[in-house]
C-alpha positions as CSV (number, residue, x, y, z in Angstrom):
1,X,42.6,-11.8,-27.0
2,X,40.1,-10.2,-29.6
3,X,39.4,-13.6,-31.0
4,X,38.5,-14.9,-27.5
5,X,36.1,-11.9,-27.0
6,X,34.3,-12.5,-30.3
7,X,34.0,-16.2,-29.6
8,X,32.7,-15.5,-26.1
9,X,30.1,-13.1,-27.4
10,X,28.9,-15.5,-30.0
11,X,28.6,-18.4,-27.6
12,X,27.3,-16.6,-24.5
13,X,23.6,-17.5,-23.8
14,X,23.1,-14.0,-22.4
15,X,24.2,-12.5,-25.7
16,X,21.9,-14.8,-27.6
17,X,19.0,-13.5,-25.4
18,X,20.1,-9.9,-26.0
19,X,20.3,-10.5,-29.8
20,X,16.8,-11.9,-29.6
21,X,15.5,-8.8,-27.9
22,X,17.2,-6.6,-30.5
23,X,16.0,-8.5,-33.5
24,X,13.0,-6.8,-35.1
25,X,10.0,-8.9,-35.9
26,X,8.3,-8.2,-39.2
27,X,4.7,-9.2,-39.6
28,X,1.9,-8.3,-42.0
29,X,-0.1,-6.7,-39.2
30,X,-0.1,-3.2,-37.9
31,X,1.6,-3.3,-34.5
32,X,-0.7,-2.2,-31.7
33,X,0.9,-0.4,-28.7
34,X,-0.3,-1.4,-25.3
35,X,-1.0,1.6,-23.2
36,X,-0.3,1.3,-19.5
37,X,-3.1,3.3,-17.8
38,X,-1.5,2.9,-14.3
39,X,-0.3,6.2,-12.7
40,X,2.7,6.3,-10.4
41,X,1.5,8.9,-7.9
42,X,5.0,9.4,-6.5
43,X,6.4,10.2,-9.9
44,X,3.5,12.5,-10.6
45,X,4.0,14.5,-7.4
46,X,7.8,14.6,-8.1
47,X,7.1,16.1,-11.5
48,X,5.1,18.9,-10.0
49,X,8.0,19.9,-7.7
50,X,9.9,23.1,-8.5
51,X,13.5,22.5,-9.7
52,X,14.9,23.9,-6.4
53,X,12.8,21.5,-4.3
54,X,13.8,18.6,-6.6
55,X,17.5,19.4,-6.1
56,X,17.1,19.7,-2.3
57,X,15.2,16.4,-2.2
58,X,18.0,14.6,-4.2
59,X,20.7,16.0,-1.8
60,X,18.6,14.9,1.2
61,X,18.1,11.4,-0.2
62,X,21.8,10.9,-0.9
63,X,23.0,12.5,2.3
64,X,25.7,10.5,4.0
65,X,28.9,10.8,6.0
66,X,30.9,12.0,3.1
67,X,28.4,14.7,2.2
68,X,28.3,15.9,5.8
69,X,32.1,16.2,5.8
70,X,32.0,18.2,2.6
71,X,29.3,20.6,3.9
72,X,31.1,21.2,7.1
73,X,34.3,21.9,5.2
74,X,32.5,24.4,3.0
75,X,31.2,26.1,6.1
76,X,34.7,26.2,7.6
77,X,36.4,27.3,4.4
78,X,34.0,29.9,3.1
79,X,32.0,31.3,6.0
80,X,34.4,31.3,8.9
81,X,37.1,33.3,7.2
82,X,34.6,36.2,6.6
83,X,33.9,36.6,10.3
84,X,37.6,36.2,11.2
85,X,38.7,38.8,8.6
86,X,36.1,41.4,9.3
87,X,35.5,40.9,13.1
88,X,34.7,44.3,14.5
89,X,35.3,43.1,18.1
90,X,38.9,41.9,17.3
91,X,41.7,44.1,18.6
92,X,44.4,42.5,16.4
93,X,45.7,44.2,13.3
94,X,44.4,43.5,9.9
95,X,47.4,41.4,8.7
96,X,47.0,39.0,11.7
97,X,43.3,38.6,11.0
98,X,43.9,37.9,7.4
99,X,46.6,35.4,8.3
100,X,44.2,33.6,10.7
101,X,41.4,33.7,8.2
102,X,43.4,31.9,5.5
103,X,44.0,29.0,8.0
104,X,40.3,28.0,7.8
105,X,40.1,27.1,4.0
106,X,43.4,25.3,4.3
107,X,42.0,23.4,7.3
108,X,38.9,22.6,5.3
109,X,40.8,21.2,2.4
110,X,42.9,19.0,4.6
111,X,39.8,17.8,6.5
112,X,38.2,16.7,3.2
113,X,41.4,15.0,1.9
114,X,42.1,13.1,5.1
115,X,38.6,12.3,6.4
116,X,36.9,11.6,3.0
117,X,40.0,9.7,1.9
118,X,39.5,7.3,4.8
119,X,35.7,7.4,4.9
120,X,35.0,6.3,1.3
121,X,37.2,3.2,1.4
122,X,35.8,2.4,4.9
123,X,32.2,2.7,3.6
124,X,33.1,0.5,0.6
125,X,34.6,-2.1,2.9
126,X,31.4,-2.1,5.0
127,X,29.2,-2.5,1.9
128,X,31.4,-5.3,0.6
129,X,31.2,-7.2,3.9
130,X,27.4,-6.7,4.1
131,X,27.0,-8.1,0.5
132,X,29.2,-11.1,1.3
133,X,27.6,-11.9,4.6
134,X,30.4,-11.0,6.9
135,X,28.2,-9.4,9.4
136,X,25.2,-10.6,11.5
137,X,21.7,-10.9,10.1
138,X,20.8,-7.3,10.9
139,X,23.5,-6.1,8.4
140,X,23.4,-9.1,6.0
141,X,22.6,-8.2,2.4
142,X,23.2,-11.6,0.8
143,X,19.6,-11.9,-0.2
144,X,19.4,-8.5,-1.9
145,X,22.9,-7.6,-2.9
146,X,23.6,-4.2,-4.5
147,X,23.5,-4.2,-8.3
148,X,27.0,-2.6,-8.4
149,X,28.4,-5.5,-6.3
150,X,26.7,-8.1,-8.6
151,X,27.9,-6.3,-11.6
152,X,31.5,-6.4,-10.3
153,X,31.2,-10.1,-9.7
154,X,29.9,-10.7,-13.2
155,X,32.7,-8.7,-14.7
156,X,35.2,-10.9,-12.9
157,X,33.4,-14.1,-13.9
158,X,32.9,-13.0,-17.6
159,X,35.9,-10.8,-18.5
160,X,35.0,-10.7,-22.2
161,X,31.3,-9.7,-21.7
162,X,30.0,-6.5,-23.2
163,X,28.3,-3.8,-21.2
164,X,24.9,-4.9,-22.5
165,X,25.6,-8.5,-21.6
166,X,26.7,-7.5,-18.1
167,X,23.6,-5.4,-17.6
168,X,21.4,-8.2,-18.8
169,X,23.0,-10.7,-16.4
170,X,23.0,-8.2,-13.5
171,X,19.3,-7.5,-14.0
172,X,18.6,-11.3,-14.2
173,X,20.5,-11.9,-11.0
174,X,18.6,-9.1,-9.1
175,X,15.3,-10.5,-10.3
176,X,16.3,-14.0,-9.2
177,X,17.2,-12.7,-5.7
178,X,13.9,-10.9,-5.4
179,X,12.0,-14.1,-6.4
180,X,14.0,-16.2,-4.0
181,X,13.5,-13.9,-1.1
182,X,9.7,-13.8,-1.6
183,X,9.6,-17.6,-1.9
184,X,11.4,-17.9,1.4
185,X,9.1,-15.4,3.1
186,X,6.1,-17.3,1.9
187,X,7.5,-20.4,3.4
188,X,8.3,-18.6,6.7
189,X,12.0,-19.5,6.4
190,X,14.6,-16.9,5.4
191,X,18.0,-18.4,4.8
192,X,20.9,-15.9,4.4
193,X,24.5,-16.7,3.6
194,X,27.7,-16.1,5.6
195,X,31.0,-14.9,4.1
196,X,32.2,-18.5,4.3
197,X,29.3,-19.7,2.2
198,X,27.5,-21.4,5.0
199,X,23.7,-20.9,5.4
200,X,22.3,-18.8,8.2
201,X,18.6,-19.1,9.1
202,X,16.9,-15.8,10.1
203,X,15.6,-16.3,13.6
204,X,11.9,-17.2,14.0
205,X,11.4,-14.5,16.7
206,X,12.8,-11.7,14.4
207,X,10.7,-13.1,11.5
208,X,7.5,-12.8,13.5
209,X,8.6,-9.3,14.6
210,X,9.0,-8.4,10.9
211,X,5.6,-9.7,10.0
212,X,3.9,-7.8,12.8
213,X,5.9,-4.7,11.9
214,X,4.5,-4.7,8.4
215,X,0.9,-5.3,9.6
216,X,1.2,-2.7,12.4
217,X,2.5,-0.1,10.0
218,X,-0.5,-0.8,7.6
219,X,-2.9,-0.7,10.6
220,X,-1.5,2.6,11.8
221,X,-2.1,4.0,8.3
222,X,-5.6,2.7,8.2
223,X,-6.4,4.0,11.7
224,X,-5.0,7.3,10.8
225,X,-7.2,7.5,7.7
226,X,-10.2,6.6,9.9
227,X,-9.4,9.4,12.4
228,X,-8.8,11.8,9.6
229,X,-12.1,10.9,8.1
230,X,-14.1,11.3,11.3
231,X,-12.3,14.5,12.6
232,X,-11.4,16.3,9.4
233,X,-13.1,15.0,6.2
234,X,-16.7,14.7,7.5
235,X,-16.8,18.1,9.4
236,X,-15.2,19.8,6.3
237,X,-17.7,18.1,4.0
238,X,-20.6,19.2,6.2
239,X,-19.4,22.8,6.2
240,X,-18.8,22.9,2.5
241,X,-22.2,21.3,1.6
242,X,-24.0,23.6,4.0
243,X,-22.5,26.6,2.2
244,X,-23.8,25.2,-1.1
245,X,-27.3,24.6,0.5
246,X,-27.6,28.0,2.1
247,X,-26.0,30.0,-0.8
248,X,-26.9,27.9,-3.8
249,X,-27.8,30.7,-6.2
250,X,-24.8,32.8,-5.4
251,X,-22.4,29.8,-5.5
252,X,-23.8,28.7,-8.9
253,X,-23.3,32.2,-10.3
254,X,-19.7,32.6,-9.0
255,X,-18.4,29.2,-10.1
256,X,-20.2,29.0,-13.4
257,X,-18.5,32.3,-14.3
258,X,-15.1,30.9,-13.4
259,X,-15.9,27.7,-15.4
260,X,-16.8,29.8,-18.4
261,X,-13.6,31.8,-18.2
262,X,-11.6,28.7,-18.0
263,X,-13.1,27.5,-21.3
264,X,-12.0,30.5,-23.2
265,X,-9.0,32.1,-21.3
266,X,-5.6,31.2,-20.2
267,X,-5.7,29.2,-16.9
268,X,-3.1,31.4,-15.4
269,X,-5.2,34.4,-16.0
270,X,-8.2,32.6,-14.5
271,X,-6.1,31.9,-11.4
272,X,-5.4,35.6,-11.1
273,X,-9.1,36.3,-11.5
274,X,-9.8,33.8,-8.6
275,X,-7.1,35.5,-6.5
276,X,-8.9,38.8,-7.0
277,X,-12.2,37.2,-5.8
278,X,-10.4,35.7,-2.8
279,X,-9.1,39.1,-1.6
280,X,-12.7,40.4,-1.4
281,X,-14.1,37.8,1.0
282,X,-13.6,36.8,4.6
283,X,-10.4,34.8,4.8
284,X,-12.0,32.4,7.3
285,X,-15.2,31.9,5.3
286,X,-16.1,28.7,3.5
287,X,-16.1,30.6,0.2
288,X,-12.4,31.6,0.7
289,X,-11.6,27.9,1.4
290,X,-13.2,26.9,-1.9
291,X,-11.1,29.5,-3.7
292,X,-8.0,28.2,-2.0
293,X,-8.8,24.7,-3.3
294,X,-9.0,26.0,-6.9
295,X,-5.8,28.0,-6.5
296,X,-4.1,24.9,-5.2
297,X,-4.4,23.1,-8.5
298,X,-1.1,22.6,-10.3
299,X,0.2,21.5,-13.7
300,X,3.5,21.3,-15.5
301,X,2.1,23.3,-18.4
302,X,-1.0,25.3,-19.2
303,X,-3.0,22.3,-20.6
304,X,-2.4,20.2,-17.5
305,X,-3.2,23.2,-15.3
306,X,-6.5,23.7,-17.2
307,X,-7.4,20.1,-16.8
308,X,-6.7,20.2,-13.0
309,X,-8.7,23.3,-12.5
310,X,-11.5,22.0,-14.8
311,X,-11.8,18.9,-12.8
312,X,-12.0,20.8,-9.5
313,X,-14.7,23.1,-10.9
314,X,-16.7,20.2,-12.3
315,X,-16.8,18.7,-8.8
316,X,-17.8,22.0,-7.2
317,X,-20.7,22.5,-9.7
318,X,-21.8,18.9,-9.2
319,X,-22.0,19.5,-5.4
320,X,-23.8,22.8,-5.9
321,X,-26.5,21.0,-8.0
322,X,-26.7,18.1,-5.4
323,X,-27.0,20.1,-2.2
324,X,-29.9,22.5,-2.4
325,X,-32.6,23.6,0.0
326,X,-35.2,21.8,-2.2
327,X,-33.4,18.5,-1.5
328,X,-32.3,19.2,2.1
329,X,-34.7,21.6,3.8
330,X,-32.7,21.8,7.0
331,X,-29.1,21.7,8.0
332,X,-29.8,18.6,10.2
333,X,-31.1,16.6,7.2
334,X,-28.0,17.5,5.2
335,X,-25.7,16.5,8.1
336,X,-27.5,13.2,8.5
337,X,-27.2,12.5,4.8
338,X,-23.5,13.3,4.8
339,X,-22.7,11.1,7.8
340,X,-24.5,8.2,6.2
341,X,-22.9,8.7,2.8
342,X,-19.4,9.1,4.2
343,X,-19.9,6.0,6.4
344,X,-20.8,3.9,3.4
345,X,-18.2,5.4,1.1
346,X,-15.2,5.9,3.4
347,X,-15.6,4.6,7.0
348,X,-17.0,1.2,6.2
349,X,-14.2,0.2,3.7
350,X,-11.6,1.4,6.2
351,X,-13.2,-0.6,9.0
352,X,-13.3,-3.7,6.8
353,X,-9.6,-3.2,6.0
354,X,-8.7,-2.8,9.7
355,X,-10.6,-6.0,10.6
356,X,-8.9,-8.0,7.9
357,X,-5.4,-6.8,9.0
358,X,-6.2,-7.8,12.6
359,X,-7.2,-11.2,11.3
360,X,-3.9,-11.4,9.5
361,X,-2.1,-10.6,12.8
362,X,-4.0,-13.4,14.5
363,X,-2.9,-15.8,11.7
364,X,0.7,-14.7,12.3
365,X,0.2,-15.5,16.0
366,X,-1.1,-18.9,15.1
367,X,2.2,-19.5,13.1
368,X,0.5,-19.8,9.7
369,X,2.8,-19.4,6.7
370,X,2.8,-16.1,4.8
371,X,1.6,-18.1,1.7
372,X,-1.5,-19.2,3.7
373,X,-2.2,-15.7,4.9
374,X,-1.9,-14.4,1.4
375,X,-4.3,-17.1,0.1
376,X,-6.8,-16.1,2.7
377,X,-6.5,-12.4,1.8
378,X,-6.8,-13.1,-1.9
379,X,-10.0,-15.1,-1.4
380,X,-11.6,-12.0,0.1
381,X,-10.3,-9.2,-2.1
382,X,-9.6,-10.8,-5.5
383,X,-13.0,-10.0,-7.0
384,X,-13.1,-6.5,-5.5
385,X,-10.7,-4.1,-7.1
386,X,-12.0,-1.3,-5.0
387,X,-11.1,-3.0,-1.7
388,X,-8.4,-1.0,0.2
389,X,-6.2,-4.2,0.4
390,X,-6.6,-5.2,-3.2
391,X,-3.0,-4.2,-4.0
392,X,-1.5,-5.2,-0.7
393,X,0.9,-8.0,-1.3
394,X,2.1,-9.3,2.1
395,X,5.2,-11.1,1.0
396,X,6.3,-8.0,-1.1
397,X,5.8,-5.7,1.9
398,X,7.8,-8.0,4.2
399,X,10.6,-8.2,1.7
400,X,10.8,-4.4,1.4
401,X,10.7,-4.0,5.2
402,X,13.5,-6.5,5.7
403,X,15.7,-4.8,3.1
404,X,14.9,-1.3,4.6
405,X,15.8,-2.6,8.1
406,X,19.2,-3.9,6.9
407,X,19.9,-0.7,4.9
408,X,19.0,1.5,7.9
409,X,21.1,-0.6,10.2
410,X,24.1,-0.3,7.8
411,X,23.5,3.4,7.5
412,X,23.6,3.8,11.3
413,X,26.7,1.6,11.4
414,X,28.4,3.7,8.8
415,X,27.6,7.0,10.6
416,X,29.0,5.6,14.0
417,X,32.1,4.3,12.4
418,X,32.5,7.5,10.3
419,X,32.5,9.5,13.6
420,X,35.1,7.2,15.1
421,X,37.3,7.4,12.1
422,X,36.9,11.2,11.9
423,X,37.8,11.5,15.6
424,X,40.9,9.3,15.1
425,X,42.0,11.4,12.1
426,X,41.8,14.6,14.0
427,X,45.4,14.4,15.3
428,X,46.7,13.6,11.8
429,X,44.7,16.5,10.4
430,X,46.0,19.0,13.0
431,X,49.6,17.8,12.6
432,X,49.4,18.1,8.8
433,X,47.8,21.5,9.1
434,X,50.6,22.8,11.4
435,X,53.1,21.5,8.9
436,X,51.5,22.7,5.7
437,X,50.0,26.1,6.7
438,X,53.3,28.0,7.3
439,X,54.7,26.7,4.0
440,X,51.5,27.5,2.2
441,X,51.6,31.1,3.4
442,X,55.2,31.5,2.6
443,X,54.6,30.4,-0.9
444,X,51.3,32.1,-1.7
445,X,51.2,35.1,0.7
446,X,54.8,36.0,1.6
447,X,53.8,39.5,2.8
448,X,51.7,37.9,5.5
449,X,54.2,35.2,6.5
450,X,56.2,35.7,9.7
451,X,59.1,33.9,8.0
452,X,59.5,36.8,5.5
453,X,59.7,39.4,8.3
454,X,62.3,38.2,10.9
455,X,63.0,41.8,12.1
456,X,59.3,42.5,12.8
457,X,59.1,39.2,14.7
458,X,62.2,40.1,16.7
459,X,60.8,43.5,17.6
460,X,57.5,42.0,18.8
461,X,59.4,39.5,20.9
462,X,61.6,42.2,22.5
463,X,58.5,44.4,23.1
464,X,56.7,41.5,24.9
465,X,59.8,40.8,27.0
466,X,59.9,44.5,28.1
467,X,56.3,44.4,29.1
468,X,56.9,41.3,31.2
469,X,59.9,43.0,32.9
470,X,57.8,46.1,33.8
471,X,55.1,43.9,35.4
C-alpha cells in the first residue's frame, strides 16, 4: 500500500504542479516584491469592529436550524429552572419546585440529542442532493458545488493523494466551475446537471429575470445615492461651508490648535481634548457636528488613529481656507457654488451611471447576449477608471446573484424541513423524557424522587381521597 502511495504521488500531475510551486528559484537578481495597493473595504471595516461585535456577527452569519435548537435548549435548560425553582407565586413546596425545575435541563438535553441528531444528517442529505442535481433548478448547485463536496469526491477518486494535492485539485475544480458558469452566462445559456447526469437548461424566462434583478439592484443603489446626495450631502455641505465662511477666524484658530496637538500628543489624549470642547458648545450647532466627525475617527492602534484624525483635520483646514467671506461675500453665492460643484462631482457621474444601466436593461429586453452587453459597457468605461461602473462586471454579478438565489432557496428549504422534522420528533422526545426523567432523578437526586418515599406518596394519596369524600 505504501509503495502505491509513493508511486501515485510521483506520477500525479497535480503533485508535479505542487512541487513546481514549492521549488525555490535562485537568480542573480534581488527579488522585488509586488505591492497590492488595493483595499478591501469590507475587511478594513471588519478589522475596526470590537471583538464582541465580531463574535456576534460570526454567530449571526452561521445561524442555522441546529444553532436555533441549541439556543432554545440553553434557554430551556438554564433560564427556565431558575423561575420554576424560585417562583414567589407558586404555592407548592420547595422539593416539588426543585423536582420540576430539574425536568427542564433534562428536557433540553434530550431535545438537542433527538432533534440535532436528526437535523444534521437531514441537512447533509439536502446539501448532497443539491450538489448532485437531484432538485429543481432553484435548488441546483451543480454549477457551483461546495468545496467540501468536491473535496470528498476527489478523495474518493484519488485515495492516495496527500492533503496538499487534494487542496490543489479542489481549488482547480472550483476555479473551473466559476469560469464555466461565467462563460455560460455570457452566452445566455446556463446548463445545469441532474442527478442522473443529464443536462438541464436554465429557463430563458428565469434567466431574463436574473439579469434584470442584478441591474435593478444596481439601479436601486445608484438612485439611493442620488437621493442621498440631493437630500443629505448637499444640504450638509452647505451648512458646513456656511459655518466656515461666517466663522472663518474662529474655526481656523480652533482646528489649527487641535492639529498642532495631534502632531505632538497622543491621539487618545487629543480625542479627550476634543470631547471637552464638544461639551462647551450647543449640541445642535454645526461646530458640535464637526467635533463629532473628528471623534468618529477610528484606528486599531494609536498610529492608525492618528492618521485617521489627521486626514480629517487636513480636510477641515482645507475647507476653512477655501470658504471665506473674501471668496464668497454672501451665503447665496456660496450655495450656488456648492450646488454646481456637487452636481459636477457627484450628481452628474451618478446620472451617467443610471443612464448606462437603463441602456443595459434595454439591451436585455432586446435579447442581446451578456457578452455583447459587457462589450458595450467596456467601450464606454474602459478608459475612465473614475467611472462608477468601471469595476462593474455584469457576468460576475449575475453569477453571484444566481448562486445566492440557490443558497437562499436551500436555506429556506432546510428551515421548513427542520421545523417539520422537529415537530415529528416531539412525540419521541416527550416519550423519551417521561421514561428517562424518573430514572435520572432516582439515580442523581434520590431525596427528591417519589420512588424513594413510598410512604409519603401513600399519605398524600389518602389525604387527597379524604378531601374528595368531604366534597
